[in-house]
C-alpha positions in Angstrom: -21.8 -13.8 -52.2 -18.9 -16.8 -53.0 -18.4 -15.0 -56.3 -18.2 -11.5 -54.9 -15.5 -12.5 -52.4 -13.6 -14.0 -55.1 -13.8 -11.5 -57.8 -10.7 -9.4 -57.8 -12.4 -6.8 -59.5 -14.8 -6.0 -56.7 -13.3 -3.5 -54.2 -11.5 -4.7 -51.1 -14.3 -3.5 -48.9 -17.1 -5.3 -50.9 -15.0 -8.6 -51.4 -14.5 -8.7 -47.1 -18.2 -7.9 -46.9 -19.0 -10.6 -48.7 -16.7 -13.0 -47.3 -17.9 -12.0 -44.0 -21.4 -12.4 -45.2 -20.7 -16.1 -46.4 -19.4 -17.0 -43.0 -22.4 -15.9 -41.3 -24.7 -17.6 -44.0 -23.5 -21.0 -43.8 -22.2 -23.6 -41.5 -19.6 -25.1 -44.1 -16.0 -24.9 -43.0 -14.4 -21.8 -44.4 -12.4 -23.0 -47.4 -8.8 -21.9 -47.6 -9.1 -19.2 -50.2 -11.9 -17.6 -48.2 -9.5 -17.5 -45.1 -6.4 -16.0 -47.0 -9.0 -13.4 -48.5 -10.4 -12.4 -45.1 -6.4 -12.5 -44.2 -5.1 -10.1 -47.1 -8.0 -7.3 -46.7 -8.4 -7.3 -43.1 -5.7 -4.5 -42.4 -5.4 -2.4 -39.5 -6.7 0.5 -41.2 -9.7 -1.1 -42.5 -10.4 -2.9 -39.2 -10.1 0.5 -37.2 -12.5 2.3 -39.8 -14.9 -0.2 -39.5 -15.4 0.6 -35.6 -17.1 3.7 -36.7 -20.3 1.3 -37.1 -22.1 0.9 -34.4 -22.6 -2.6 -33.9 -18.5 -3.1 -34.8 -18.1 -0.8 -31.7 -20.0 -2.8 -29.4 -18.2 -5.8 -30.6 -14.7 -4.5 -30.0 -12.9 -5.1 -26.8 -10.7 -2.8 -25.5 -7.5 -4.2 -27.4 -9.0 -5.9 -30.5 -11.3 -3.8 -33.2 -14.6 -5.4 -33.9 -14.0 -7.0 -37.4 -10.9 -8.8 -36.0 -13.1 -9.9 -32.9 -16.1 -11.2 -35.9 -13.1 -12.7 -37.9 -11.7 -14.6 -35.1 -14.8 -15.9 -33.6 -16.2 -17.1 -37.2 -13.0 -18.5 -38.0 -11.3 -19.7 -34.6 -14.4 -19.9 -31.8 -11.8 -22.0 -29.6 -9.8 -18.8 -29.5 -10.8 -17.3 -26.1 -11.9 -13.6 -25.7 -9.2 -11.6 -24.0 -9.0 -11.3 -20.5 -11.4 -8.5 -19.2 -13.8 -8.5 -22.2 -17.3 -8.3 -21.1 -19.4 -9.7 -24.0 -22.6 -7.6 -24.6 -24.7 -10.6 -26.5 -23.4 -13.1 -23.9 
């Protein structure tokens, strides 16, 4: 997965998926270049498009896309959910 998100010849979607996959599969701290890759590839357009996926739609609170919430939870777990968000997995 690390090779995929670091490979600029891969599509942005493949790189972002690999970066998220790497975060899901390890307890290691996220390296700076992974954070930079995620920041670069997580556009509003891509985040809204991914809300068409059922699991991303469920993860999306009212003012935050599912992708942005997932990334926030993985990279910044200390940040609270928006007020009024009812976590479907709690």
